[in-house]
ZAPA-769885 format. One record per residue (C-alpha): x, y negated, z; residue number from 1. Coordinates in pm, whole numbers. Example, Ala and Ser with C-alpha at 12.3 -4.5 7.8 and 13.67 -1.06 7.14 Angstrom:
c1, c2, c3, num
1230, 450, 780, 1
1367, 106, 714, 2
end
This chain:
c1, c2, c3, num
-3512, 1926, -1087, 1
-3366, 1641, -1298, 2
-2989, 1579, -1297, 3
-2847, 1270, -1117, 4
-2610, 1184, -1413, 5
-2839, 959, -1628, 6
-3006, 790, -1326, 7
-2665, 703, -1167, 8
-2556, 525, -1484, 9
-2846, 285, -1456, 10
-2745, -81, -1411, 11
-2785, -202, -1047, 12
-3036, -486, -1129, 13
-3292, -218, -1214, 14
-3301, -84, -851, 15
-3617, -183, -668, 16
-3531, -502, -457, 17
-3227, -611, -665, 18
-3316, -795, -986, 19
-3085, -998, -1214, 20
-2958, -1262, -961, 21
-2879, -1024, -687, 22
-2736, -773, -943, 23
-2503, -1036, -1070, 24
-2379, -1116, -720, 25
-2319, -746, -640, 26
-2117, -704, -960, 27
-1898, -1008, -905, 28
-1848, -987, -532, 29
-1805, -606, -463, 30
-1793, -442, -800, 31
-2132, -261, -770, 32
-2249, -234, -1140, 33
-2445, 85, -1142, 34
-2653, 308, -909, 35
-2346, 526, -887, 36
-2130, 239, -767, 37
-2383, 160, -490, 38
-2383, 531, -399, 39
-1999, 532, -370, 40
-2003, 202, -167, 41
-1940, 376, 163, 42
-2004, 244, 522, 43
-1695, 133, 705, 44
-1856, 199, 1052, 45
-2174, 314, 1218, 46
-2388, 199, 1496, 47
-2531, 481, 1705, 48
-2905, 485, 1660, 49
-2950, 843, 1732, 50
-3136, 778, 2065, 51
-3453, 582, 2154, 52
-3432, 444, 2514, 53
-3722, 347, 2740, 54
-3721, 5, 2886, 55
-3720, 158, 3222, 56
-3383, 332, 3148, 57
-3193, 6, 3084, 58
-2889, -50, 3307, 59
-2623, -326, 3332, 60
-2328, -310, 3082, 61
-2512, -84, 2827, 62
-2405, -112, 2460, 63
-2662, -195, 2188, 64
-2962, 29, 2219, 65
-3294, 113, 2047, 66
-3628, 47, 2208, 67
-3976, 134, 2075, 68
-4286, -63, 2174, 69
-4502, -365, 2093, 70
-4487, -739, 2137, 71
-4752, -861, 2393, 72
-4648, -1230, 2391, 73
-4457, -1478, 2153, 74
-4403, -1830, 2271, 75
-4204, -2113, 2112, 76
-4016, -2317, 2360, 77
-3822, -2643, 2341, 78
-3781, -2860, 2030, 79
-3540, -2968, 1765, 80
-3204, -2791, 1793, 81
-3308, -2636, 2128, 82
-3614, -2481, 1976, 83
-3629, -2109, 2060, 84
-3883, -1810, 2037, 85
-3938, -1605, 2351, 86
-4120, -1273, 2322, 87
-4229, -1006, 2567, 88
-4166, -642, 2440, 89
-4337, -366, 2627, 90
-4342, 14, 2638, 91
-4496, 263, 2880, 92
-4217, 211, 3126, 93
-4193, -169, 3159, 94
-4129, -496, 2965, 95
-3820, -696, 2845, 96
-3771, -1049, 2725, 97
-3663, -1109, 2366, 98
-3516, -1437, 2252, 99
-3442, -1593, 1906, 100
-3267, -1926, 1850, 101
-3281, -1911, 1465, 102
-3550, -1835, 1217, 103
-3805, -1909, 1482, 104
-4106, -1988, 1263, 105
-4032, -1703, 1015, 106
-4000, -1445, 1289, 107
-4312, -1565, 1479, 108
-4523, -1524, 1150, 109
-4384, -1179, 1061, 110
-4446, -1010, 1407, 111
-4795, -866, 1469, 112
-4917, -763, 1811, 113
-5093, -459, 1654, 114
-4778, -312, 1508, 115
-4529, -82, 1679, 116
-4165, -183, 1633, 117
-3827, -45, 1684, 118
-3592, -300, 1831, 119
-3212, -278, 1841, 120
-2980, -496, 2037, 121
-2757, -542, 2346, 122
-2946, -589, 2676, 123
-2807, -875, 2896, 124
-2885, -941, 3262, 125
-2991, -1301, 3324, 126
-3130, -1411, 3656, 127
-3196, -1059, 3757, 128
-3396, -993, 3443, 129
-3288, -809, 3124, 130
-3326, -977, 2789, 131
-3205, -916, 2428, 132
-3099, -1196, 2203, 133
-3149, -1181, 1824, 134
-3219, -804, 1798, 135
-3261, -617, 1470, 136
-3637, -540, 1423, 137
-3802, -280, 1209, 138
-4156, -148, 1186, 139
-4164, 198, 1347, 140
-4352, 331, 1040, 141
-4083, 198, 806, 142
-3827, 434, 948, 143
-3891, 715, 703, 144
-3869, 1057, 851, 145
-3571, 1136, 630, 146
-3372, 855, 779, 147
-3498, 856, 1138, 148
-3265, 889, 1440, 149
-2948, 819, 1231, 150
-2615, 660, 1286, 151
-2683, 320, 1137, 152
-2429, 234, 857, 153
-2238, -95, 839, 154
-2117, -214, 495, 155
-1863, -474, 400, 156
-2017, -794, 254, 157
-1883, -1136, 151, 158
-1977, -1485, 259, 159
-2144, -1546, -89, 160
-2357, -1236, -43, 161
-2458, -1341, 303, 162
-2551, -1686, 177, 163
-2800, -1504, -59, 164
-2936, -1278, 223, 165
-2736, -967, 109, 166
-2583, -869, 450, 167
-2503, -524, 566, 168
-2855, -459, 667, 169
-2989, -557, 325, 170
-2728, -337, 158, 171
-2834, -39, 372, 172
-3196, -93, 260, 173
-3092, -88, -98, 174
-2902, 238, -33, 175
-3211, 379, 130, 176
-3420, 284, -173, 177
-3174, 466, -397, 178
-3151, 780, -190, 179
-3525, 804, -190, 180
-3528, 789, -572, 181
-3264, 1067, -572, 182
-3441, 1293, -319, 183
-3570, 1535, -590, 184
-3264, 1495, -821, 185
-2998, 1761, -849, 186
-2623, 1671, -810, 187
-2366, 1867, -1017, 188
-2089, 2019, -813, 189
-1740, 1908, -900, 190
-1553, 2169, -697, 191
-1555, 2547, -738, 192
-1753, 2785, -520, 193
-1419, 2923, -390, 194
-1290, 2589, -270, 195
-1634, 2500, -121, 196
-1646, 2837, 70, 197
-1274, 2816, 166, 198
-1312, 2475, 350, 199
-1684, 2521, 447, 200
-1773, 2201, 256, 201
-2112, 2042, 240, 202
-2278, 2026, -105, 203
-2215, 1704, -290, 204
-2572, 1588, -240, 205
-2578, 1653, 129, 206
-2247, 1477, 174, 207
-2368, 1164, -14, 208
-2690, 1149, 180, 209
-2507, 1207, 525, 210
-2236, 959, 458, 211
-2488, 678, 440, 212
-2748, 798, 684, 213
-2603, 1083, 900, 214
-2856, 1245, 1139, 215
-2575, 1280, 1394, 216
-2196, 1252, 1438, 217
-2124, 1614, 1332, 218
-2311, 1558, 1005, 219
-2125, 1227, 947, 220
-1788, 1397, 1001, 221
-1876, 1685, 773, 222
-1985, 1448, 501, 223
-1670, 1234, 542, 224
-1441, 1534, 513, 225
-1614, 1657, 194, 226
-1588, 1323, 22, 227
-1233, 1261, 137, 228
-1120, 1605, 35, 229
-1292, 1562, -312, 230
-1136, 1218, -365, 231
-788, 1338, -265, 232
-829, 1652, -467, 233
-896, 1453, -795, 234
-610, 1210, -731, 235
-371, 1502, -683, 236
-519, 1684, -985, 237
-477, 1374, -1196, 238
-112, 1343, -1092, 239
-7, 1709, -1088, 240
-179, 1797, -1419, 241
-13, 1508, -1586, 242
324, 1631, -1436, 243
251, 1989, -1549, 244
149, 1869, -1901, 245
459, 1653, -1935, 246
690, 1946, -1839, 247
518, 2173, -2087, 248
508, 1910, -2373, 249
825, 1692, -2340, 250
1152, 1862, -2384, 251
1449, 1688, -2211, 252
1812, 1676, -2316, 253
1978, 1976, -2145, 254
2298, 1841, -1973, 255
2507, 2157, -1965, 256
2843, 2002, -1900, 257
2991, 1858, -1574, 258
3285, 1710, -1748, 259
3608, 1515, -1690, 260
3439, 1179, -1611, 261
3242, 1332, -1323, 262
3541, 1523, -1192, 263
3783, 1224, -1225, 264
3539, 1004, -1034, 265
3471, 1263, -771, 266
3842, 1343, -710, 267
4010, 993, -758, 268
3765, 714, -721, 269
3566, 823, -405, 270
3767, 724, -94, 271
3526, 891, 137, 272
3346, 1226, 169, 273
2981, 1249, 39, 274
2727, 1335, 309, 275
2557, 1673, 289, 276
2230, 1488, 199, 277
2408, 1322, -101, 278
2551, 1655, -212, 279
2212, 1821, -188, 280
2045, 1550, -398, 281
2315, 1558, -663, 282
2257, 1933, -690, 283
1870, 1882, -726, 284
1932, 1624, -1003, 285
2197, 1843, -1177, 286
1951, 2142, -1170, 287
1672, 1924, -1319, 288
1889, 1805, -1599, 289
1994, 2160, -1693, 290
1645, 2299, -1741, 291
1570, 2148, -2084, 292
1262, 1945, -1971, 293
1252, 1578, -1890, 294
1346, 1491, -1534, 295
1126, 1246, -1346, 296
1269, 1224, -986, 297
1212, 986, -703, 298
1517, 924, -478, 299
1426, 783, -137, 300
1697, 680, 100, 301
1735, 414, 370, 302
1943, 100, 314, 303
2305, 205, 323, 304
2244, 575, 287, 305
2443, 601, -44, 306
2182, 614, -327, 307
2398, 411, -567, 308
2678, 669, -547, 309
2432, 947, -631, 310
2314, 736, -920, 311
2668, 682, -1052, 312
2753, 1050, -1044, 313
2433, 1132, -1222, 314
2504, 871, -1489, 315
2854, 1022, -1534, 316
2697, 1367, -1602, 317
2487, 1216, -1879, 318
2788, 1026, -2029, 319
2994, 1346, -2012, 320
2722, 1508, -2233, 321
2748, 1236, -2496, 322
2455, 1013, -2401, 323
2398, 642, -2322, 324
2257, 538, -1986, 325
2094, 234, -1830, 326
2017, 106, -1487, 327
1724, -147, -1429, 328
1704, -363, -1125, 329
1420, -603, -1023, 330
1633, -923, -980, 331
1937, -1080, -1149, 332
2110, -1080, -809, 333
2072, -712, -762, 334
2165, -633, -1127, 335
2480, -844, -1083, 336
2563, -665, -757, 337
2531, -329, -931, 338
2738, -454, -1221, 339
3016, -568, -989, 340
3022, -259, -764, 341
2993, -3, -1045, 342
3178, -147, -1338, 343
3525, -172, -1197, 344
3553, 210, -1125, 345
3386, 294, -1458, 346
3610, 51, -1651, 347
3906, 238, -1510, 348
3762, 558, -1648, 349
3761, 398, -1994, 350
3386, 346, -2012, 351
3200, 60, -2164, 352
2962, -113, -1915, 353
2752, -420, -1977, 354
2493, -637, -1802, 355
2189, -779, -1966, 356
1954, -1029, -1783, 357
1730, -1312, -1885, 358
2003, -1568, -1836, 359
2239, -1410, -2087, 360
2156, -1571, -2420, 361
2299, -1658, -2761, 362
2588, -1476, -2922, 363
2665, -1283, -2606, 364
2320, -1144, -2597, 365
2326, -1060, -2972, 366
2665, -881, -2925, 367
2522, -667, -2645, 368
2205, -571, -2842, 369
2416, -475, -3143, 370
2656, -267, -2938, 371
2379, -93, -2753, 372
2193, 6, -3082, 373
2525, 127, -3228, 374
2590, 352, -2924, 375
2895, 138, -2827, 376
2775, 89, -2455, 377
2789, 381, -2216, 378
2603, 205, -1931, 379
2368, -96, -1969, 380
2272, -253, -1642, 381
1995, -512, -1642, 382
1660, -654, -1529, 383
1320, -664, -1693, 384
1521, -778, -2000, 385
1597, -409, -2076, 386
1221, -358, -2151, 387
1227, -592, -2443, 388
1157, -447, -2783, 389
1483, -584, -2919, 390
1683, -368, -2673, 391
1758, -42, -2848, 392
1976, 252, -2778, 393
2144, 494, -3022, 394
2119, 788, -2784, 395
1962, 711, -2447, 396
1972, 1011, -2214, 397
1946, 886, -1858, 398
1759, 598, -1693, 399
1793, 472, -1336, 400
1523, 240, -1195, 401
1624, 79, -868, 402
1365, -58, -621, 403
1084, 124, -809, 404
803, -43, -599, 405
880, -366, -777, 406
798, -213, -1115, 407
468, -73, -1250, 408
416, 262, -1434, 409
366, 69, -1760, 410
710, -88, -1732, 411
861, 248, -1640, 412
708, 401, -1955, 413
843, 126, -2177, 414
1195, 216, -2083, 415
1130, 592, -2121, 416
996, 532, -2487, 417
1327, 388, -2602, 418
1425, 737, -2716, 419
1243, 1001, -2936, 420
1324, 1263, -2674, 421
1242, 1101, -2338, 422
1549, 1036, -2126, 423
1583, 1179, -1776, 424
1456, 930, -1517, 425
1579, 875, -1168, 426
1364, 631, -973, 427
1531, 486, -659, 428
1379, 309, -351, 429
1528, 180, -28, 430
1178, 126, 103, 431
1113, 456, 282, 432
765, 579, 186, 433
545, 787, 426, 434
502, 1141, 296, 435
125, 1096, 232, 436
189, 789, 24, 437
480, 942, -166, 438
251, 1233, -258, 439
-16, 992, -385, 440
167, 702, -539, 441
455, 911, -682, 442
283, 1243, -683, 443
383, 1293, -1053, 444
746, 1275, -971, 445
970, 1530, -796, 446
1114, 1392, -481, 447
1461, 1380, -324, 448
1542, 1226, 12, 449
1880, 1109, 151, 450
1804, 1151, 511, 451
2156, 1117, 649, 452
2368, 801, 691, 453
2747, 800, 627, 454
2955, 904, 923, 455
3103, 632, 1144, 456
2826, 383, 1068, 457
2694, 230, 1391, 458
2323, 174, 1452, 459
2224, -194, 1432, 460
2116, -321, 1776, 461
1784, -505, 1741, 462
1643, -759, 1991, 463
1311, -953, 2004, 464
1339, -1309, 2135, 465
1098, -1606, 2148, 466
1175, -1961, 2051, 467
1245, -2049, 2413, 468
1566, -1832, 2392, 469
1698, -2008, 2079, 470
2007, -2174, 2254, 471
2116, -1840, 2407, 472
2082, -1669, 2057, 473
2283, -1957, 1888, 474
2544, -1910, 2170, 475
2562, -1529, 2085, 476
2607, -1613, 1717, 477
2896, -1845, 1797, 478
3060, -1570, 2002, 479
3042, -1336, 1701, 480
3182, -1597, 1467, 481
3470, -1652, 1701, 482
3544, -1291, 1674, 483
3582, -1337, 1301, 484
3228, -1217, 1184, 485
2963, -1392, 978, 486
2591, -1437, 1026, 487
2269, -1454, 827, 488
1983, -1684, 945, 489
1672, -1598, 744, 490
1347, -1808, 711, 491
1024, -1682, 564, 492
919, -1788, 217, 493
582, -1652, 127, 494
564, -1835, -209, 495
857, -2017, -373, 496
626, -2309, -433, 497
508, -2331, -77, 498
595, -2679, 52, 499
535, -2574, 409, 500
781, -2285, 392, 501
1031, -2504, 215, 502
999, -2773, 486, 503
1043, -2504, 755, 504
1365, -2378, 580, 505
1513, -2730, 540, 506
1422, -2819, 902, 507
1589, -2502, 1013, 508
1891, -2565, 796, 509
1930, -2914, 957, 510
1896, -2765, 1307, 511
2158, -2494, 1230, 512
2390, -2763, 1094, 513
2352, -2964, 1412, 514
2423, -2664, 1630, 515
2716, -2519, 1438, 516
2891, -2776, 1221, 517
3027, -2967, 1520, 518
3212, -2643, 1602, 519
3376, -2665, 1255, 520
3168, -2380, 1105, 521
3066, -2393, 741, 522
2726, -2307, 624, 523
2577, -2179, 297, 524
2209, -2210, 198, 525
2018, -2003, -59, 526
1643, -2018, -154, 527
1415, -1947, -443, 528
1391, -2304, -555, 529
1767, -2329, -634, 530
1896, -2275, -985, 531
2045, -1932, -1025, 532
2401, -2058, -1066, 533
2373, -2271, -747, 534
2237, -1984, -556, 535
2506, -1755, -692, 536
2768, -2008, -596, 537
2647, -2033, -238, 538
2630, -1651, -208, 539
2979, -1619, -341, 540
3111, -1867, -85, 541
2961, -1658, 192, 542
3078, -1334, 30, 543
3442, -1461, 13, 544
3432, -1578, 382, 545
3450, -1948, 292, 546
3131, -2006, 498, 547
3051, -1839, 828, 548
2670, -1878, 823, 549
2413, -1809, 533, 550
2090, -1992, 587, 551
1843, -1820, 341, 552
1496, -1708, 259, 553
1436, -1341, 186, 554
1602, -1395, -152, 555
1885, -1206, 18, 556
1655, -902, 96, 557
1836, -715, -186, 558
2163, -772, -368, 559
2398, -908, -107, 560
2658, -682, 45, 561
2896, -855, 289, 562
3058, -603, 519, 563
3198, -882, 743, 564
2839, -1000, 819, 565
2737, -843, 1147, 566
2450, -1049, 1272, 567
2104, -1122, 1125, 568
1875, -1377, 1288, 569
1524, -1366, 1137, 570
1321, -1679, 1214, 571
944, -1659, 1244, 572
977, -1286, 1224, 573
612, -1238, 1283, 574
541, -1367, 932, 575
735, -1078, 776, 576
603, -725, 710, 577
771, -424, 863, 578
922, -320, 531, 579
1078, -661, 482, 580
1212, -680, 829, 581
1368, -340, 784, 582
1515, -440, 434, 583
1661, -765, 586, 584
1812, -590, 885, 585
1988, -358, 633, 586
2194, -649, 506, 587
2409, -615, 815, 588
2574, -299, 950, 589
2777, -243, 638, 590
3116, -256, 810, 591
3265, -63, 1089, 592
3191, -320, 1358, 593
2877, -323, 1581, 594
2599, -526, 1413, 595
2302, -699, 1552, 596
1951, -813, 1445, 597
1753, -1076, 1636, 598
1380, -1117, 1566, 599
1285, -1477, 1667, 600
910, -1529, 1714, 601
660, -1775, 1871, 602
497, -1690, 2207, 603
162, -1517, 2210, 604
184, -1274, 1917, 605
-114, -1086, 1770, 606
-139, -709, 1852, 607
-7, -615, 1501, 608
279, -864, 1521, 609
377, -734, 1862, 610
366, -376, 1726, 611
599, -465, 1439, 612
852, -626, 1677, 613
832, -324, 1914, 614
879, -84, 1630, 615
1187, -269, 1495, 616
1356, -275, 1839, 617
1289, 90, 1908, 618
1411, 256, 1590, 619
1638, 212, 1285, 620
1471, 515, 1112, 621
1315, 370, 791, 622
1061, 660, 767, 623
934, 610, 1115, 624
904, 236, 1044, 625
712, 312, 710, 626
461, 535, 899, 627
379, 249, 1144, 628
366, 7, 850, 629
114, 235, 675, 630
-110, 238, 982, 631
-94, -138, 1026, 632
-133, -250, 674, 633
-294, 42, 497, 634
-169, 193, 161, 635
-289, -74, -71, 636
-26, -325, 27, 637
274, -88, 43, 638
497, -12, -251, 639
262, -168, -506, 640
1, 115, -514, 641
-216, -127, -732, 642
56, -79, -995, 643
84, 299, -956, 644
-176, 414, -1206, 645
-340, 642, -945, 646
-715, 672, -925, 647
-858, 428, -668, 648
-955, 545, -322, 649
-1299, 461, -183, 650
-1306, 662, 145, 651
-984, 844, 210, 652
-723, 666, 421, 653
-365, 777, 372, 654
-266, 653, 720, 655
-507, 893, 888, 656
-595, 1158, 635, 657
-264, 1326, 580, 658
-393, 1675, 676, 659
-684, 1648, 427, 660
-439, 1535, 156, 661
-216, 1839, 217, 662
-514, 2080, 192, 663
-637, 1905, -118, 664
-291, 1914, -285, 665
-252, 2288, -193, 666
-584, 2358, -365, 667
-470, 2169, -673, 668
-136, 2352, -687, 669
-319, 2689, -662, 670
-562, 2587, -943, 671
-290, 2476, -1179, 672
-83, 2788, -1112, 673
-392, 2997, -1216, 674
-518, 2774, -1496, 675
-259, 2507, -1607, 676
-493, 2355, -1878, 677
-808, 2361, -1648, 678
-1000, 2551, -1920, 679
-1141, 2856, -1750, 680
-1520, 2857, -1725, 681
-1529, 2831, -1344, 682
-1303, 2514, -1373, 683
-1513, 2332, -1640, 684
-1707, 2135, -1367, 685
-1365, 2011, -1230, 686
-1241, 1926, -1578, 687
-1556, 1739, -1664, 688
-1547, 1527, -1347, 689
-1178, 1440, -1386, 690
-1249, 1313, -1733, 691
-1534, 1101, -1594, 692
-1308, 953, -1324, 693
-1043, 874, -1583, 694
-1300, 708, -1814, 695
-1431, 492, -1511, 696
-1080, 387, -1412, 697
-1059, 140, -1700, 698
-1413, 42, -1796, 699
-1355, -214, -2065, 700
-1719, -313, -2069, 701
-1666, -463, -1728, 702
-1377, -679, -1823, 703
-1489, -1022, -1952, 704
end
C-alpha cells in the first residue's frame, strides 16, 4: 500500500475538478495549497443525513430531511422575475411538490425522469400540502457506498469562492474526490502505540475520513477527539520541548544573594504588608534565579493585585547580585508611570534609574545609551525603544516585560539577546488569561499567579444602564464630585484615525461640558490624536486634582493611577471587549473609598454584548471574566495569539477543549520525562511529524 506523504504534497490544482483557476482561488481565499491542506480543512458543522425518510412520514415542523424517489412532473410557471419550476417528487408512499425560483432552465435540463434522486431540504406546509423549496439534489447512484448515510459536512467559504461556484457543497465534493484517491493509501501514525491504546484513539486514516464524512455521530466524535488530541499534543510538545531544551542549554546567572538593597526596601520602603500571594510569587522567582538556568516566568495578576511590587523586589535581587536590569512597557504613558512610581524609592536607595522612550532624543538619549553600555544604570525603564540595536548593557541580568500580550515573541527574544548569557525574564500581564490559553500561548513559560487583592480594597460596584438613564447617571457623578471625588468618562476609539469615533468623542465632550461646567466643574480631555505632551498635560491636571472629570478614549486603559478617581462611566460599552472593559474598570478602586463603574449602552443589545454587560456586573474576578471572553471571542483574538509563535490550530477550540488539552499535555510531560531529546526509536514518528509541522509553519514558498 503506497504512503500518503507524496500524494498529499501535490498542488491542489491537480485534484480532479479543480484546475488552475479554482486552485488559485482556493490558495488565495482559504490557504488550500496542497492535497494535505484540503484534507486538513475541517467542517465547522454537519447536517444530519443519516436517515432516509419516506414521503408518507413527513410531519409539520420537521427539520431538513432526505427523501429518495423520482420526479414524475416538471413544469415552468410564471415569467420574468416570477418564473419558477415546480416538480412532483414521488416514492412508494406518496408525492411532494418541489419548487425552484432560481436556475430554472438549468435544473429542468439536468433532471431526468428515469433517474432516482436523493433530495434534501426542509418540508413546509402550504395550503394543507407539503412542499420543499430549493432542495439539494443528488443522483442516488452518485452517493458512493463509502460515503452513504453520513452526517453531511459544511465548510467555511468566502463570497469570492461562492461567486465562482465553490460553495460548501462543491468543497465537500472535492474532499470526496481526494478521499477516494486516498482509499488504498497508508497513513503514517504520528503517535505511539501506547498513547493510541491509552486513549482508545482512532487510527489517523480513520479519523481523517470520519471527520469529513462520518457514518454516524459517534464516529464523528471519535474522529474529532483524535484530531484535537493530536493537534494539542504537538502544540504542547513544541512548547515544552523548547522549554526543556532551553533549560538544558542556557545557563542563567545564579543570584545567590538576597542583599542589603532588597532588605532595605522590604523593611523601610514598604508601608504595607505583602499579601500571601505576593510572598509566594517572590519565593517562586527567587527559587528560579538560584538554580543556575535562565528563568522565563509569566506573572499573572488582576489590575491592582500588586505585580509591580513583586517586579521591583525581583529587580533589587538582581542589582544586589551586581547586575543591570530593565523594564519594558508597551506605551510611553505606562513607561512614564512606572518611572515615577519606582524611581523615587530606588533613588533613595542610591540606585541609578533612567527612562528611555521614542520621544527622548539628542544628547540626553546619547548620554543614556553611553551610561547603559558602561554599566552606569542599574534599572533602565522604557518602551520598544529598548529593543533598538544601539541600546546595550554591560551586564544585563534581569528583564521585566509589562503587558506581555502587546509584544510578540520576536520582540521578547531581541531583549533577551542583549547579553551573552541570557538574562532572567519576568513577563507580566494584568489581562487574566484562562488556564487553557496560558498553557498554549505561554506554555513555554513557568507561571505564577497573584490571586489575592491587597486587604481593605473594596470591590468596584458595576452597573449597566442604557442611554435613557443618562441624566440620572450624570446626577450620580455630580454627587460623587461633591463628595470630593473625580470621574472618568470613556469613549470607544477603535482606530485613532477613525473620524466617526473622533466625532463621537468630541460630541460627548461637548455634552459633558454642557452638563458639568455650569456647576463649576473643570474637565480634562485625552485621546490618541493629541500630541504626547498635550495628553500628558491633561492627564497631569487630572492627577493633581485640578480637574474633576477626565473625558478620554481608552488611551487611559493603562498608565493612569489616580486614587481619588472613584467613578468610571464607559460610553457605548457594547463596543468594547470584556478584557478592555475590565482593564478600564481597574482605573478606579485604587483608593480606600467605594468605587463605581457604569456601563452605558444603547437599547437592544446583541446576545454577546448583553453577556458581556451581565458578566461585568456580576463579577470583579478577572479570571472568570477571561473565561467568558474566551468563549465569546475565541482564542485567536485574545492576548495576541497570532504573535505567540505557537503552531496554528485547525480543529481544537481552547474555549471548549480544556480537558483534551490537559490530557495531551500530560502525555507530553510523560514523554519528555522518559525521552527529553525525543530520540528513542518508538518516538521517531513523533519527532518526524513535529519537524514537518515546524517546517510548514513558515512556508517561504507561499509568501509572495
